[in-house]
N, C-alpha and C positions, 0 to 999 in steps of 0.2 A: 904090597907092604909099604913101598916108598910113597905111594899116593896117600896112604893112611897117615903116615908120619907128617907129610906136607900139610894135609888137612888139619891135623891136630895142632901143628905149629901155627897155621893161619888162624884157627879158632882161639888159640892162646893170645896171639897178637891182638886180635879184635877185642878180647876180654880186657887186655891191658889198656887199650884205647878207651873203652867204655869207662873203666875205672878212672882214668885220667880226666875224662870229660865230666863225670858226675862226682868226682872227689870233692871234699871240702864241706863246709857248713851249708845247711839249707836256710838261706837268708829269708825266704818267704815264710818258712815255718817259724823262724825266730821272731819275726814281726807279727805272725799270725794273720797274714793276708794271702789272698789267692794270687796266682801267677799273672792274672790279668788285672790286678789292682791298679787303680789310677794313682797319680802322684799325691793328690790330697788325702787318699785313703792311707797311703804309706806314711805320710807325715802325721796323720792323726794317730795311727797305731804306734808310731815311734814315741810321740809326745806322751801318750797314756802310759806306755811301758817304762819310759825313762823316769817318770815321776815315781813309779812303783819300785824300780830297781836301783835308783840313784844311791850311791855310797853313803850320802848324808843321812838317808833314811834306813840304811842297813849297815851300821858300823860293825866291822869285824866279821861280816858274813861273806866268806870267800865265794860261795856259790852265786850269790846275788851280784857280786863284783864281776865274776866271770861272765854272767849273763848280760850285765850292763855293757861290758866290752864287746861281746858278740852283737848286742843290739846296735851299738854304734857302728860296727863294721857293716852290718846289714843295711843300716840306713844310708851310710855313705855310698854304698854301691847302688841300691835300688832307687835312690833319689836322684841319681845321675843317669841321664838317658843313655850315654855312650857306655858307661860301665855296666849298666843293667843289660844292655844288648850283648856285651861280651860274656857276662855271667850266664845269661840265658843260653848262649851257644856252647860255652866251654866250661861252665862251672867256675868255682873259686880259683882253681888252678890256672884257668885261662887269664885271670886278671893280672897275675904276676908275670906272665909271658907276653901279654898283649894279645889283641885279636888277630889270629892268623888268617881269618877270613874264610868264609865258605864252610862246607861240610867237613868235619874232621876225618871222616872216612874217605872222602874224595881226595883230601890232602895226603892221606897215607898211600892210596893206590894210584894217585896221579890222575890226569885228565881221562885216561882210559878207565871206563867204568866197569868194575868187576861185577856189579850187581845189575847191570843192564842199563840201557838208556845212554844218551849221548852226554859227554862231559864237556865243560868249557863254555856252555851256553849260559849267558847271563839274562836274567829277567829284564824286560824293559822297565824304565823308571815310570812309576805310577804318577800321573798328574795329580796336583793337589790344589784345592781352593785356597783363597787368601785367609790369613789370620785376622782376627778382629781384636782390637785392644780398646777397652772402655774404662773410664775413670769410675771409681766407686768411693763416694764420700763416706768416711767412717769417723766416728767420734773417738776421742782419746779414752773415754770410758769403755768403749767396745774393744779397743786395742789392749786395754789393761785386763779386762775380765773375760773377753771372748763373747761371741754372739753368732747367731745364725740369721742370715739375711736372705729373703726370697726375692728373686728377680724373674720377671716374665720375659721370655725370649720368643720373638716371632721369627721362626727359621724356615727358609725355603726348603721344601722336601720334594724329591723327585717322585712323581707318580706316573704309572703307565698311561700311554696315550696311543692313539691310532697311528698306523703307518710305521715306517722304519726311518733310520737316519744314519748318516756316515759317522763313524766313531773311531776312537783310538788311532787317529791319523798319525803317521810317522813317515820319516824319510828313509828309504831303503836303496841299496845299490842293486841295480839290475844289469845283468850281462846279456848283451845282444850279439848274435853272430852276424858279421857283415859280409862274410864270404869264406871261402876255404882257408882255414888257418888264421882268420882275422876275427877278433872280438873287440867289443867296446863296452865299457862299464859306465853307466849313467845313473844319476840320482832321480828317483821318482817318489812322489807322495802316494803312499798306500793306505787305504782306510778299510776298516771293517764295516759290516752292515749290522746295525744293532736295532733292537726295538726302540720305538720313539718314546720319549718321556716329556712331561711338563712339570715345571716347578710350582708347587702349591705352598703358600705360607701356612705354617702350623704353630700354634701356641704351645710353649713348653715352659714349665716352672722349674727354675734352677735354684738350688739351695747353696748359698755360699757360706762357708764356715770362716768367721773372723777369728783367727787363732790368737791367743794371748801372746803379746810381744811382737806381732807383725809390724813391719816398718813402713813408713811412707814410701811409696813407689814400688813396693813389693807386689808381685803379680800372683794371681790365683787362677790357674788354668782349668779350662774345660776342654778335654780332648775331643776333636771332631764336632765341635759346636760352632765352628766358624763358617766362612763362606763355602757353599757347596761347589763341587766341580762335577759337571754332568757326565764326564768320562773317567772320573777318578775319585779321590777321597776328599772329604771336606777338610778345611783348615781348622785351626783351634780358636777358641774364644778365651781371651785372657782379661780378667778384671784387674786393673791397677789400683792399689790402695792409695787413696788420697786423704791424708790425715787432716781433719778439720782443726782450726785454731780453737784453743781452749781459753776460758775466761780466767782461770786461776793458775794453770800449769803450762810450762814450756818443756818440750821434750828434746833432749839431745842424746841420741843413741839410746841406752837403757836408763839414763839418768833423767830426773825431773827437777825443774827449777820453779820456785815461786817466790813472791815478795810479800812481806807482812809489814804493815805500818803500825807502829806502837806510839803511845804518848811519851812525852819527855819524862813524866813521872815513872812510867814502866821502864824506860831506858835506864833510869838512875837507880831505882830501888829493886828492880827485878819483877818477874811476872810469870804466870802460867797460862797456857791456852791450848786449845785443840784445833787442829786443822782437819777438815773433812777430806778424806782421800777419794780417789776415783771410784772405788767400790763401796763407799759409804763408811768405812771404818775410820776411826779417829786417830790422828797422830798427835801424841801429847808432847808439848814443847814447854820446857822449864828453863828460865834464865834467872840465876840468883846473883849475877854480877852486872856491872855496868855494860850496857849495849850501846855501841857507838854507831853513827850512821854508816850504812854499808856493811856492817858486820854480817858474817855468813855462818850458818849452822849446818852441819851435815848429819843426816839421819840415814845410816846404812840400812839396806834392805827395804827401803820405802820408795824405790824407784819403779821402773817398768819391769815386768818379767822378761827374761831373756827368751827369745823365740826358740832357740835350739834346745834350751833346758829351762823350763818354767820354774824349777826349784831355785834358780839363781835370779836375784833381782838387783837392779841398779840402786843408786842412791838418790835421796831427796835433798836438794840444797835450798836452804831458806835464807833469803837476804832481807835484812831489817832496815826499814826506813823510819825516821823519827818525825813525828808530828809536833812541831814546836808550838807553844802557846802563842796566841795573838795578844795584841795590846801592849801596854807599857807597865813597868814596875815602879813602885814608889821608891824613894831613897832608902827607906827603912828595909824594904824587901831586897833591894840590891845589896845592902850591907849584910843582911842575913845570908844571902846566897854566897857572897864572897867568903864569909866565915865557914859556911858549910862545905863549899867546894875546895877550899884551901889550895887555890890554883892561881898562879900569877898570870898577868896579861901576856898574850903571845900572838904574834902575827908573822907568818912566813909566806913569802911569795915564791912559787916554783911552778915548773911545767909538769902538771899532773899526768899528762899523757905519756911523757918520756922520763918519768922520775928515775927509773932504774939506770938511765945513762949517766946520771950525775950523782948516784949514790956513792 
């Protein structure tokens, strides 16, 4: 009877542990991705759902707002390698407590293994090939609207070959008996005997998604597409976004800047014009008052899309330059201008670069 009670108590404790490990939200289900999804798949799923569930598109919808918050929490965890590792081991509950490391069952029962097998043995660190980082030239138009770019990758791949080779070499401590009651520990290199392989280059087509709002210097990773390691795992291949200079626009964060040159007539009497944006749509500009050289106009929502939330866009700043007429005016024209402008002669000398110091 006592053994039955003990067994029931043990079963109940195991059940509590399992509940603790798997409690919380299913972040993979929230994002609609598999548990082996790559980082770019997670980002793409988040961006798509964020547009659909954003509060600006669902005013007053509490369910959509709750799902949007869950979506943000899921993305925060699964887009971070360390947090994702903890979540995969211990569920959402483990994130608040931190990674306790190892198997939750072994941490409950200690190094002595109730389920059989030795405890306390750690796996040897798996060797890894080098990472490759390559620049990827991207236009500002692509960073505004998004695009897919195909890149051909010639990657060395291990193929079976004749014979065997020494592999997984490591340094181990070996104990030798020198005599009765005398022992000596020495370091020795120990290797396994593995089938031989040869590295053969293979062509592979990689598709890179240029996501709207990506920034200069941002990296796009391809896991396990880097340098191979004959005894371990390949490194990663990372493409670094290199934003190309643009003829009309300058980007600073999520804001865009451009300059427009207008005639003196337009500067004095006002004007209307359209500026073609990066995706082809027109930004309408109206000035019905005097425009002075260096005047700046701000157009909200006409900047770059924010990478984390494409529903939010930066601002477009337009600076105006004045094209003054060439040549000379007649005395009659000068008199007419003085009457029209109704402005006295004025000349002020000052340090324009440090004007605020003397204001």
